[in-house]
DRENPA-3360 file (N, C-alpha, C; in nm, 2 decimals, always signed):
BEGIN
1 = MAPQSKFT = +0.71/+3.60/+5.76/+0.83/+3.52/+5.73/+0.83/+3.48/+5.58 ~ +0.95/+3.49/+5.51/+0.96/+3.46/+5.37/+0.94/+3.31/+5.35 ~ +0.88/+3.27/+5.24/+0.86/+3.13/+5.22/+0.99/+3.07/+5.18 ~ +1.01/+2.94/+5.22/+1.14/+2.87/+5.19/+1.14/+2.83/+5.05 ~ +1.25/+2.84/+4.99/+1.27/+2.79/+4.85/+1.28/+2.64/+4.85 ~ +1.22/+2.58/+4.74/+1.22/+2.43/+4.74/+1.36/+2.39/+4.71 ~ +1.45/+2.48/+4.67/+1.59/+2.44/+4.64/+1.68/+2.45/+4.76 ~ +1.63/+2.51/+4.87/+1.71/+2.52/+4.99/+1.66/+2.44/+5.10;
9 = SASAASGT = +1.53/+2.40/+5.09/+1.47/+2.32/+5.20/+1.48/+2.18/+5.17 ~ +1.52/+2.10/+5.27/+1.53/+1.95/+5.26/+1.41/+1.89/+5.32 ~ +1.34/+1.80/+5.26/+1.23/+1.73/+5.32/+1.28/+1.63/+5.43 ~ +1.19/+1.59/+5.51/+1.23/+1.49/+5.62/+1.29/+1.37/+5.56 ~ +1.23/+1.33/+5.44/+1.28/+1.21/+5.37/+1.42/+1.22/+5.33 ~ +1.46/+1.33/+5.28/+1.60/+1.34/+5.23/+1.70/+1.33/+5.35 ~ +1.66/+1.36/+5.47/+1.76/+1.35/+5.58/+1.80/+1.21/+5.61 ~ +1.71/+1.11/+5.58/+1.73/+0.97/+5.61/+1.75/+0.89/+5.48;
17 = ASQFLRPI = +1.76/+0.96/+5.37/+1.77/+0.89/+5.24/+1.88/+0.79/+5.23 ~ +2.00/+0.83/+5.29/+2.12/+0.75/+5.27/+2.11/+0.61/+5.33 ~ +2.01/+0.59/+5.42/+1.99/+0.46/+5.48/+1.95/+0.35/+5.38 ~ +1.91/+0.39/+5.26/+1.87/+0.30/+5.15/+1.99/+0.26/+5.07 ~ +2.11/+0.31/+5.10/+2.23/+0.28/+5.02/+2.30/+0.16/+5.08 ~ +2.37/+0.08/+4.99/+2.45/-0.03/+5.04/+2.59/-0.01/+4.97 ~ +2.69/-0.07/+5.03/+2.83/-0.05/+4.97/+2.84/-0.10/+4.83 ~ +2.91/-0.02/+4.75/+2.94/-0.06/+4.61/+3.06/-0.16/+4.61;
25 = KRRTRDVE = +3.04/-0.27/+4.55/+3.15/-0.37/+4.55/+3.26/-0.34/+4.45 ~ +3.22/-0.30/+4.33/+3.32/-0.26/+4.22/+3.32/-0.11/+4.22 ~ +3.44/-0.06/+4.26/+3.44/+0.09/+4.29/+3.49/+0.17/+4.17 ~ +3.50/+0.12/+4.06/+3.56/+0.20/+3.95/+3.46/+0.25/+3.85 ~ +3.33/+0.21/+3.87/+3.23/+0.25/+3.76/+3.13/+0.35/+3.82 ~ +3.13/+0.47/+3.76/+3.04/+0.57/+3.80/+2.89/+0.52/+3.79 ~ +2.87/+0.44/+3.69/+2.73/+0.40/+3.66/+2.67/+0.32/+3.78 ~ +2.76/+0.25/+3.86/+2.71/+0.17/+3.97/+2.66/+0.27/+4.08;
33 = VLEALAVM = +2.73/+0.38/+4.09/+2.69/+0.48/+4.19/+2.56/+0.54/+4.15 ~ +2.54/+0.57/+4.02/+2.42/+0.63/+3.97/+2.30/+0.53/+3.99 ~ +2.33/+0.40/+3.97/+2.22/+0.31/+3.99/+2.18/+0.30/+4.14 ~ +2.28/+0.31/+4.23/+2.25/+0.31/+4.37/+2.17/+0.43/+4.41 ~ +2.21/+0.55/+4.36/+2.15/+0.67/+4.39/+2.00/+0.68/+4.34 ~ +1.98/+0.62/+4.22/+1.84/+0.62/+4.16/+1.75/+0.54/+4.25 ~ +1.80/+0.43/+4.30/+1.72/+0.34/+4.38/+1.69/+0.41/+4.52 ~ +1.79/+0.48/+4.57/+1.78/+0.55/+4.69/+1.67/+0.66/+4.68;
41 = IEQAGLKE = +1.68/+0.73/+4.57/+1.58/+0.84/+4.55/+1.44/+0.79/+4.55 ~ +1.42/+0.68/+4.48/+1.29/+0.62/+4.47/+1.24/+0.57/+4.60 ~ +1.32/+0.49/+4.67/+1.28/+0.43/+4.80/+1.26/+0.54/+4.91 ~ +1.34/+0.64/+4.90/+1.33/+0.75/+5.01/+1.22/+0.84/+4.98 ~ +1.16/+0.83/+4.86/+1.05/+0.92/+4.82/+1.09/+1.06/+4.80 ~ +1.22/+1.08/+4.75/+1.26/+1.22/+4.73/+1.19/+1.28/+4.60 ~ +1.16/+1.41/+4.61/+1.10/+1.47/+4.50/+1.18/+1.59/+4.45 ~ +1.13/+1.65/+4.34/+1.20/+1.76/+4.28/+1.22/+1.87/+4.38;
49 = GDKLPTET = +1.34/+1.92/+4.40/+1.36/+2.03/+4.50/+1.42/+1.98/+4.63 ~ +1.42/+1.84/+4.65/+1.47/+1.79/+4.77/+1.63/+1.78/+4.76 ~ +1.69/+1.79/+4.87/+1.84/+1.78/+4.88/+1.88/+1.63/+4.89 ~ +1.98/+1.60/+4.82/+2.04/+1.47/+4.84/+2.14/+1.47/+4.96 ~ +2.17/+1.36/+5.01/+2.27/+1.36/+5.12/+2.40/+1.42/+5.07 ~ +2.49/+1.46/+5.15/+2.62/+1.52/+5.11/+2.71/+1.42/+5.04 ~ +2.80/+1.46/+4.97/+2.90/+1.37/+4.90/+2.97/+1.29/+5.00 ~ +3.00/+1.35/+5.11/+3.07/+1.27/+5.22/+2.99/+1.16/+5.27;
57 = ELAARLQV = +2.86/+1.18/+5.29/+2.77/+1.08/+5.34/+2.75/+0.97/+5.24 ~ +2.73/+1.01/+5.11/+2.71/+0.92/+5.00/+2.83/+0.83/+4.99 ~ +2.95/+0.89/+4.99/+3.07/+0.81/+4.97/+3.09/+0.71/+5.08 ~ +3.06/+0.75/+5.21/+3.07/+0.66/+5.32/+2.98/+0.54/+5.31 ~ +2.85/+0.57/+5.27/+2.75/+0.47/+5.26/+2.78/+0.37/+5.15 ~ +2.83/+0.42/+5.04/+2.86/+0.33/+4.93/+3.00/+0.27/+4.93 ~ +3.08/+0.32/+5.03/+3.22/+0.28/+5.04/+3.30/+0.30/+4.91 ~ +3.29/+0.42/+4.86/+3.37/+0.47/+4.75/+3.43/+0.60/+4.78;
65 = GRSTVREA = +3.52/+0.65/+4.70/+3.58/+0.78/+4.72/+3.48/+0.89/+4.69 ~ +3.50/+1.01/+4.75/+3.42/+1.12/+4.72/+3.43/+1.17/+4.58 ~ +3.55/+1.15/+4.52/+3.57/+1.18/+4.38/+3.48/+1.10/+4.29 ~ +3.46/+0.97/+4.32/+3.37/+0.89/+4.24/+3.23/+0.94/+4.25 ~ +3.19/+0.97/+4.37/+3.05/+1.03/+4.38/+3.04/+1.16/+4.31 ~ +3.14/+1.24/+4.32/+3.14/+1.37/+4.25/+3.13/+1.36/+4.10 ~ +3.21/+1.27/+4.04/+3.20/+1.25/+3.90/+3.07/+1.19/+3.85 ~ +3.01/+1.10/+3.93/+2.89/+1.05/+3.90/+2.78/+1.15/+3.90;
73 = LKVWENLG = +2.78/+1.24/+4.00/+2.68/+1.34/+4.01/+2.70/+1.45/+3.90 ~ +2.82/+1.46/+3.85/+2.84/+1.55/+3.74/+2.77/+1.51/+3.62 ~ +2.77/+1.38/+3.60/+2.69/+1.32/+3.48/+2.55/+1.37/+3.49 ~ +2.49/+1.35/+3.60/+2.35/+1.38/+3.62/+2.33/+1.53/+3.61 ~ +2.42/+1.61/+3.66/+2.41/+1.76/+3.65/+2.41/+1.80/+3.50 ~ +2.49/+1.74/+3.42/+2.50/+1.77/+3.28/+2.37/+1.74/+3.21 ~ +2.30/+1.64/+3.26/+2.17/+1.60/+3.20/+2.05/+1.67/+3.26 ~ +2.08/+1.76/+3.36/+1.97/+1.83/+3.42/+1.89/+1.75/+3.52;
81 = IVERRTSA = +1.94/+1.64/+3.57/+1.87/+1.56/+3.67/+1.89/+1.62/+3.81 ~ +2.01/+1.67/+3.83/+2.03/+1.74/+3.96/+2.09/+1.87/+3.94 ~ +2.08/+1.96/+4.04/+2.15/+2.09/+4.04/+2.25/+2.09/+4.16 ~ +2.37/+2.13/+4.13/+2.47/+2.13/+4.24/+2.51/+2.28/+4.27 ~ +2.48/+2.32/+4.39/+2.51/+2.46/+4.43/+2.60/+2.46/+4.55 ~ +2.69/+2.55/+4.55/+2.78/+2.56/+4.66/+2.71/+2.58/+4.80 ~ +2.61/+2.66/+4.80/+2.54/+2.69/+4.93/+2.43/+2.59/+4.96 ~ +2.38/+2.53/+4.86/+2.26/+2.44/+4.89/+2.29/+2.30/+4.88;
89 = GTILAMDI = +2.40/+2.26/+4.82/+2.43/+2.12/+4.81/+2.38/+2.07/+4.67 ~ +2.35/+1.94/+4.67/+2.30/+1.87/+4.55/+2.14/+1.86/+4.56 ~ +2.08/+1.92/+4.46/+1.93/+1.93/+4.46/+1.87/+1.84/+4.35 ~ +1.77/+1.76/+4.38/+1.71/+1.68/+4.28/+1.62/+1.78/+4.19 ~ +1.65/+1.78/+4.06/+1.59/+1.88/+3.97/+1.47/+1.82/+3.89 ~ +1.44/+1.69/+3.91/+1.33/+1.63/+3.84/+1.27/+1.51/+3.92 ~ +1.15/+1.49/+3.90/+1.08/+1.38/+3.98/+1.10/+1.25/+3.90 ~ +1.09/+1.14/+3.98/+1.08/+1.01/+3.91/+0.94/+0.98/+3.89;
97 = VPNSVHVP = +0.90/+0.95/+3.77/+0.76/+0.91/+3.74/+0.77/+0.77/+3.68 ~ +0.75/+0.67/+3.77/+0.76/+0.53/+3.72/+0.66/+0.50/+3.61 ~ +0.71/+0.45/+3.50/+0.62/+0.42/+3.38/+0.59/+0.27/+3.38 ~ +0.68/+0.19/+3.44/+0.66/+0.05/+3.44/+0.75/-0.01/+3.54 ~ +0.70/-0.12/+3.61/+0.78/-0.19/+3.71/+0.90/-0.26/+3.64 ~ +0.89/-0.27/+3.51/+1.00/-0.34/+3.43/+1.11/-0.24/+3.39 ~ +1.09/-0.11/+3.41/+1.18/-0.01/+3.37/+1.26/+0.03/+3.49 ~ +1.39/+0.00/+3.50/+1.47/+0.04/+3.62/+1.47/+0.19/+3.64;
105 = VVLQFEAE = +1.48/+0.23/+3.76/+1.47/+0.38/+3.79/+1.59/+0.45/+3.72 ~ +1.71/+0.39/+3.73/+1.82/+0.46/+3.67/+1.80/+0.48/+3.52 ~ +1.74/+0.38/+3.45/+1.71/+0.39/+3.31/+1.62/+0.50/+3.28 ~ +1.52/+0.52/+3.37/+1.42/+0.63/+3.35/+1.50/+0.77/+3.36 ~ +1.58/+0.78/+3.46/+1.66/+0.90/+3.48/+1.75/+0.93/+3.35 ~ +1.82/+0.82/+3.31/+1.91/+0.84/+3.20/+1.83/+0.87/+3.07 ~ +1.72/+0.81/+3.05/+1.64/+0.83/+2.93/+1.58/+0.97/+2.92 ~ +1.53/+1.01/+3.04/+1.48/+1.15/+3.05/+1.58/+1.25/+3.02;
113 = GLLRTQQV = +1.70/+1.23/+3.08/+1.81/+1.32/+3.06/+1.86/+1.32/+2.92 ~ +1.86/+1.21/+2.85/+1.90/+1.20/+2.71/+1.80/+1.27/+2.63 ~ +1.67/+1.26/+2.66/+1.57/+1.33/+2.58/+1.59/+1.48/+2.59 ~ +1.63/+1.53/+2.70/+1.66/+1.67/+2.72/+1.78/+1.72/+2.63 ~ +1.88/+1.64/+2.63/+2.00/+1.67/+2.55/+1.96/+1.67/+2.40 ~ +1.87/+1.57/+2.36/+1.83/+1.56/+2.22/+1.75/+1.68/+2.18 ~ +1.67/+1.74/+2.27/+1.60/+1.87/+2.24/+1.69/+1.98/+2.20 ~ +1.80/+1.99/+2.28/+1.90/+2.10/+2.26/+1.98/+2.07/+2.13;
121 = RRALEKEV = +2.01/+1.94/+2.11/+2.09/+1.90/+2.00/+2.01/+1.92/+1.87 ~ +1.88/+1.90/+1.88/+1.79/+1.92/+1.76/+1.81/+2.06/+1.70 ~ +1.80/+2.16/+1.78/+1.81/+2.30/+1.73/+1.95/+2.32/+1.67 ~ +2.05/+2.27/+1.73/+2.19/+2.30/+1.68/+2.21/+2.22/+1.55 ~ +2.17/+2.09/+1.55/+2.19/+2.01/+1.44/+2.12/+2.06/+1.31 ~ +2.00/+2.11/+1.33/+1.92/+2.16/+1.21/+1.99/+2.28/+1.15 ~ +2.05/+2.37/+1.24/+2.11/+2.48/+1.19/+2.25/+2.45/+1.12 ~ +2.32/+2.35/+1.18/+2.45/+2.32/+1.12/+2.44/+2.25/+0.99;
129 = VHLAALHA = +2.34/+2.16/+0.97/+2.33/+2.10/+0.84/+2.28/+2.20/+0.73 ~ +2.20/+2.29/+0.78/+2.15/+2.40/+0.69/+2.27/+2.48/+0.64 ~ +2.36/+2.52/+0.73/+2.48/+2.60/+0.69/+2.57/+2.51/+0.60 ~ +2.58/+2.39/+0.64/+2.68/+2.30/+0.57/+2.63/+2.28/+0.42 ~ +2.50/+2.27/+0.40/+2.45/+2.26/+0.26/+2.48/+2.38/+0.18 ~ +2.48/+2.50/+0.25/+2.50/+2.63/+0.18/+2.65/+2.66/+0.16 ~ +2.74/+2.61/+0.25/+2.88/+2.65/+0.24/+2.98/+2.54/+0.22 ~ +2.94/+2.42/+0.21/+3.04/+2.31/+0.20/+3.12/+2.32/+0.07;
137 = SEKDHEAI = +3.25/+2.30/+0.08/+3.33/+2.30/-0.04/+3.34/+2.16/-0.10 ~ +3.41/+2.15/-0.21/+3.43/+2.02/-0.27/+3.51/+1.93/-0.18 ~ +3.60/+1.98/-0.11/+3.68/+1.91/-0.01/+3.59/+1.86/+0.10 ~ +3.50/+1.94/+0.15/+3.40/+1.90/+0.25/+3.31/+1.79/+0.19 ~ +3.27/+1.80/+0.07/+3.18/+1.70/+0.01/+3.25/+1.56/+0.01 ~ +3.38/+1.57/-0.02/+3.46/+1.44/-0.02/+3.47/+1.38/+0.12 ~ +3.49/+1.47/+0.21/+3.50/+1.42/+0.35/+3.37/+1.36/+0.40 ~ +3.26/+1.42/+0.37/+3.13/+1.38/+0.41/+3.10/+1.24/+0.34;
145 = QSTLDILF = +3.12/+1.23/+0.21/+3.10/+1.10/+0.14/+3.19/+0.99/+0.19 ~ +3.31/+1.03/+0.22/+3.41/+0.93/+0.27/+3.37/+0.87/+0.40 ~ +3.33/+0.96/+0.49/+3.30/+0.92/+0.63/+3.16/+0.84/+0.63 ~ +3.07/+0.88/+0.53/+2.95/+0.81/+0.52/+2.98/+0.66/+0.47 ~ +3.06/+0.65/+0.38/+3.10/+0.52/+0.32/+3.16/+0.43/+0.43 ~ +3.25/+0.49/+0.51/+3.31/+0.41/+0.62/+3.20/+0.37/+0.73 ~ +3.11/+0.46/+0.76/+3.00/+0.43/+0.85/+2.92/+0.32/+0.81 ~ +2.88/+0.32/+0.68/+2.80/+0.21/+0.63/+2.88/+0.08/+0.63;
153 = EVVEKGLP = +3.00/+0.09/+0.59/+3.09/-0.04/+0.59/+3.10/-0.10/+0.73 ~ +3.12/-0.01/+0.83/+3.14/-0.06/+0.96/+3.01/-0.13/+1.01 ~ +2.90/-0.06/+0.98/+2.77/-0.12/+1.02/+2.74/-0.25/+0.96 ~ +2.77/-0.26/+0.83/+2.74/-0.38/+0.75/+2.82/-0.50/+0.80 ~ +2.94/-0.47/+0.86/+3.03/-0.57/+0.91/+2.99/-0.61/+1.05 ~ +2.90/-0.53/+1.11/+2.85/-0.56/+1.25/+2.95/-0.52/+1.35 ~ +3.04/-0.42/+1.32/+3.14/-0.37/+1.41/+3.08/-0.25/+1.49 ~ +3.15/-0.21/+1.60/+3.11/-0.09/+1.67/+3.11/+0.03/+1.58;
161 = WRQADANF = +3.01/+0.11/+1.57/+2.99/+0.21/+1.47/+2.99/+0.35/+1.52 ~ +2.99/+0.37/+1.66/+2.97/+0.51/+1.71/+3.08/+0.61/+1.67 ~ +3.20/+0.56/+1.67/+3.31/+0.65/+1.63/+3.30/+0.69/+1.48 ~ +3.26/+0.60/+1.40/+3.24/+0.63/+1.25/+3.12/+0.73/+1.24 ~ +3.02/+0.71/+1.32/+2.91/+0.80/+1.31/+2.95/+0.94/+1.36 ~ +3.03/+0.95/+1.46/+3.08/+1.08/+1.51/+3.16/+1.14/+1.40 ~ +3.25/+1.07/+1.33/+3.33/+1.12/+1.23/+3.25/+1.18/+1.11 ~ +3.14/+1.11/+1.08/+3.05/+1.16/+0.98/+2.99/+1.30/+1.01;
169 = HRAIYAAS = +2.94/+1.30/+1.13/+2.88/+1.43/+1.18/+2.98/+1.54/+1.19 ~ +3.10/+1.51/+1.23/+3.20/+1.61/+1.24/+3.24/+1.66/+1.11 ~ +3.23/+1.58/+1.00/+3.26/+1.63/+0.87/+3.16/+1.73/+0.83 ~ +3.03/+1.71/+0.87/+2.93/+1.81/+0.84/+2.95/+1.93/+0.92 ~ +2.98/+1.92/+1.05/+3.01/+2.03/+1.13/+3.11/+2.12/+1.07 ~ +3.22/+2.06/+1.02/+3.33/+2.13/+0.96/+3.29/+2.21/+0.84 ~ +3.19/+2.14/+0.76/+3.14/+2.21/+0.64/+3.06/+2.33/+0.66 ~ +3.01/+2.34/+0.79/+2.92/+2.46/+0.82/+3.00/+2.59/+0.82;
177 = GNPLFSQL = +3.14/+2.58/+0.84/+3.22/+2.69/+0.84/+3.23/+2.76/+0.98 ~ +3.16/+2.70/+1.08/+3.16/+2.76/+1.21/+3.20/+2.65/+1.31 ~ +3.33/+2.65/+1.36/+3.37/+2.55/+1.45/+3.30/+2.54/+1.59 ~ +3.23/+2.65/+1.62/+3.16/+2.65/+1.75/+3.05/+2.55/+1.75 ~ +2.99/+2.52/+1.64/+2.88/+2.42/+1.64/+2.93/+2.28/+1.69 ~ +3.05/+2.24/+1.64/+3.11/+2.11/+1.68/+3.13/+2.11/+1.83 ~ +3.18/+2.22/+1.88/+3.21/+2.23/+2.03/+3.08/+2.22/+2.11 ~ +2.98/+2.30/+2.07/+2.86/+2.30/+2.14/+2.78/+2.17/+2.14;
185 = IEQVHGAF = +2.77/+2.11/+2.02/+2.70/+1.98/+2.01/+2.77/+1.87/+2.09 ~ +2.90/+1.87/+2.08/+2.97/+1.76/+2.15/+2.97/+1.78/+2.31 ~ +2.96/+1.91/+2.35/+2.95/+1.94/+2.49/+2.81/+1.90/+2.54 ~ +2.71/+1.91/+2.46/+2.57/+1.88/+2.50/+2.56/+1.73/+2.54 ~ +2.61/+1.65/+2.45/+2.59/+1.50/+2.49/+2.72/+1.43/+2.51 ~ +2.83/+1.49/+2.52/+2.96/+1.43/+2.54/+2.97/+1.36/+2.67 ~ +2.93/+1.43/+2.78/+2.94/+1.37/+2.91/+2.85/+1.25/+2.93 ~ +2.73/+1.25/+2.87/+2.64/+1.14/+2.88/+2.70/+1.02/+2.80;
193 = HQHYIEPF = +2.76/+1.04/+2.69/+2.81/+0.93/+2.61/+2.93/+0.86/+2.68 ~ +2.99/+0.93/+2.77/+3.11/+0.87/+2.85/+3.06/+0.78/+2.96 ~ +2.93/+0.79/+2.99/+2.88/+0.71/+3.10/+2.75/+0.63/+3.06 ~ +2.74/+0.59/+2.94/+2.63/+0.51/+2.89/+2.60/+0.40/+2.99 ~ +2.47/+0.37/+3.01/+2.43/+0.25/+3.08/+2.35/+0.17/+2.98 ~ +2.34/+0.04/+3.01/+2.25/-0.04/+2.92/+2.11/+0.01/+2.92 ~ +2.04/+0.02/+2.81/+2.08/-0.03/+2.68/+2.14/+0.08/+2.59 ~ +2.17/+0.20/+2.65/+2.22/+0.31/+2.56/+2.37/+0.28/+2.51;
201 = MDDSYGLP = +2.44/+0.19/+2.58/+2.58/+0.16/+2.54/+2.58/+0.05/+2.43 ~ +2.46/-0.01/+2.41/+2.46/-0.12/+2.31/+2.45/-0.06/+2.17 ~ +2.52/-0.12/+2.07/+2.52/-0.07/+1.94/+2.38/-0.07/+1.87 ~ +2.29/-0.15/+1.93/+2.15/-0.15/+1.87/+2.08/-0.01/+1.89 ~ +2.13/+0.06/+1.99/+2.06/+0.19/+2.02/+2.11/+0.29/+1.92 ~ +2.02/+0.35/+1.84/+2.05/+0.44/+1.74/+2.07/+0.38/+1.60 ~ +2.08/+0.25/+1.60/+2.11/+0.18/+1.47/+2.00/+0.20/+1.36 ~ +1.87/+0.21/+1.40/+1.77/+0.23/+1.30/+1.79/+0.37/+1.22;
209 = SIPLHKPL = +1.86/+0.46/+1.28/+1.88/+0.59/+1.22/+1.99/+0.59/+1.11 ~ +2.07/+0.48/+1.11/+2.19/+0.48/+1.02/+2.15/+0.50/+0.88 ~ +2.05/+0.42/+0.82/+2.02/+0.44/+0.68/+1.97/+0.58/+0.65 ~ +1.93/+0.65/+0.74/+1.88/+0.79/+0.72/+2.00/+0.89/+0.70 ~ +2.12/+0.84/+0.73/+2.23/+0.93/+0.71/+2.27/+0.95/+0.56 ~ +2.23/+0.86/+0.48/+2.26/+0.87/+0.33/+2.18/+0.99/+0.27 ~ +2.05/+1.00/+0.29/+1.98/+1.12/+0.24/+2.04/+1.25/+0.30 ~ +2.08/+1.25/+0.42/+2.14/+1.37/+0.48/+2.27/+1.41/+0.40;
217 = AEAVIAGD = +2.36/+1.31/+0.38/+2.48/+1.34/+0.31/+2.45/+1.39/+0.16 ~ +2.35/+1.32/+0.10/+2.32/+1.36/-0.04/+2.27/+1.50/-0.04 ~ +2.19/+1.54/+0.05/+2.13/+1.68/+0.05/+2.24/+1.78/+0.08 ~ +2.33/+1.76/+0.17/+2.43/+1.85/+0.20/+2.52/+1.87/+0.07 ~ +2.56/+1.75/+0.01/+2.65/+1.76/-0.10/+2.58/+1.83/-0.22 ~ +2.45/+1.81/-0.23/+2.37/+1.87/-0.34/+2.34/+2.02/-0.31 ~ +2.37/+2.07/-0.19/+2.35/+2.21/-0.16/+2.20/+2.24/-0.13 ~ +2.12/+2.13/-0.10/+1.98/+2.15/-0.07/+1.96/+2.16/+0.08;
225 = AAAAVSAM = +1.96/+2.29/+0.13/+1.95/+2.31/+0.27/+1.82/+2.26/+0.33 ~ +1.71/+2.28/+0.26/+1.58/+2.23/+0.32/+1.58/+2.08/+0.33 ~ +1.63/+2.01/+0.23/+1.63/+1.86/+0.23/+1.73/+1.81/+0.34 ~ +1.83/+1.89/+0.36/+1.93/+1.85/+0.47/+1.87/+1.86/+0.61 ~ +1.79/+1.97/+0.63/+1.73/+1.99/+0.76/+1.62/+1.88/+0.78 ~ +1.55/+1.85/+0.67/+1.44/+1.74/+0.68/+1.51/+1.61/+0.71 ~ +1.62/+1.58/+0.65/+1.69/+1.45/+0.67/+1.74/+1.44/+0.82 ~ +1.79/+1.55/+0.87/+1.85/+1.56/+1.00/+1.73/+1.54/+1.10;
233 = EKILDSTE = +1.62/+1.60/+1.08/+1.50/+1.58/+1.17/+1.46/+1.44/+1.17 ~ +1.46/+1.37/+1.06/+1.42/+1.22/+1.06/+1.52/+1.14/+1.14 ~ +1.65/+1.17/+1.14/+1.75/+1.10/+1.22/+1.72/+1.12/+1.37 ~ +1.70/+1.25/+1.40/+1.67/+1.28/+1.54/+1.54/+1.22/+1.59 ~ +1.44/+1.22/+1.50/+1.31/+1.16/+1.54/+1.32/+1.01/+1.56 ~ +1.41/+0.95/+1.48/+1.43/+0.80/+1.50/+1.49/+0.77/+1.64 ~ +1.59/+0.84/+1.67/+1.66/+0.82/+1.80/+1.57/+0.86/+1.92 ~ +1.50/+0.97/+1.90/+1.41/+1.01/+2.01/+1.30/+0.91/+2.03;
241 = QQTKELLG = +1.25/+0.85/+1.92/+1.14/+0.75/+1.94/+1.19/+0.63/+2.01 ~ +1.32/+0.59/+1.97/+1.37/+0.47/+2.03/+1.40/+0.49/+2.18 ~ +1.44/+0.61/+2.22/+1.45/+0.65/+2.36/+1.32/+0.64/+2.44 ~ +1.22/+0.69/+2.38/+1.08/+0.69/+2.44/+1.03/+0.55/+2.45 ~ +1.06/+0.46/+2.36/+1.02/+0.32/+2.36/+1.08/+0.25/+2.48 ~ +1.20/+0.29/+2.51/+1.27/+0.22/+2.62/+1.21/+0.26/+2.76 ~ +1.13/+0.37/+2.76/+1.06/+0.41/+2.88/+0.93/+0.34/+2.90 ~ +0.89/+0.27/+2.79/+0.76/+0.20/+2.80/+0.64/+0.28/+2.77;
% end
């Protein structure tokens, strides 16, 4: 008899996992569904390769619509936390490894998923700043400097800065001469950014990397590709380190 695949076999625990769910009171936030599912996975002892209950069962237990469950699971799918297959259902693609009783399970999931996206982003960002330094026009230089100035001004005033940061990076993407970079990078972490949980939605997350954006802008404008890559690596290192610190 052929061995069963871990992606198609459900453990005994997964069959009763939904008993650990309770109705969601506020039904409009995907993050509440994710928090409930993370707790369910931990309490039911589900492991990598185990099947989650069906969307229908999850929705019934949480007393939310199937579309809410589906959208929430899509966030985790984009982060590589679950795999969703037509024939096999929703499969847990990573184990929970509790690092501290003080770290909520959902935060561990989100942080691990974010670290995965940062690994992919690192390769793309390094290449795009390299190309931007080589190919940026005077108009590109002006856009990069202008968006950097706005970013620093917004941060100094203590205002929400993520949009200004995105505009700065988009100016660099445009300077690379290849519009696919912008599309790929934004797809990598776009879905996660739409469903930030605390503390990732707080403006303090990523803030230590802001001063490092100035050397990046200066390197691109100066046409120094090596310095641009080095500056980008420091920005990514800063954010990655902050993510790891949240895991304890």
